[in-house]
N, C-alpha and C positions, 0 to 999 in steps of 0.2 A: 474566619476559621483557619487554624494553623494545621499544616500537614507535616508531621515530624519526619517523614521520609524525605521531604523536599522543603527544608526550612527557608530557602531563598526562592521558592516557587519552582514550578516545572519548566523545563526547557522547551523552547519553541522547536517544532519538528515539521519536516515536510511530510506530505502524504501522497501515496500513489493512488490513482484512480484509473480504472479500466473502462474505455469507451465500448459499450456493448454493440455499437454499430460496426466498429473496426475489428473487434475481437472475433477470431475465427474458431476459438476453442482449442488451439493447438497445445496449450499447456506449458509452453516454455516459461512463461512468467512464474507459474507455480513451481516449476521444476527448479528454478534458480533462486527462489525466494528464501533468504536465510532465516526469516522469522516464521516461515510456513503459514503466512497470513493470507494467502491468496487461495480462495475456496471455489470449488466447482459448483455452479448453480444447477438446478434440475434441468434447465434448458440447454445445458452443455457449454455455456459460456462461464467466464470467471469473474469474480469480484473480490475486492480487497476488504479485509476486516480492519477497519480504521483504528480500532483500539490497539491492535497488535503491530501495525505498520510503523516502522521507524524511518521511512523515507530514504532507504539506502540506495535506491535507483537500480538495483540489480534487475528488477522486472522490466524496467524501461529499456535498459541496455540490451536485454536478451529478447525483447519482443520483435520478431521480424516484420510485423504488420503495423507498427507504430500506434498500437492501441492503448498504450500506457502514457498517462500524463502525470507529472509530479507537480502537485500544488505547492505553492510557496509555504514556508514555515509559518505556523500559527501557534500562538501561545495556548498551552493546555490549561484547563481549569480544574 
């Protein structure tokens, strides 16, 4: 199947993941997310919308508790 928007395939991109054990719910990750893809869960912690994350690392740099991990780039399908 060909994707006319990406004739040479999609780019591999990194993905941010928030550890719910380390997350304190401070919100710094969401505040500095340029894609606004970090969402507040009903339990007061945050999670990343994987579809919108571009792996820019802004959340990781700004998390004072080390709760954000950047997964290595993966090929999108």
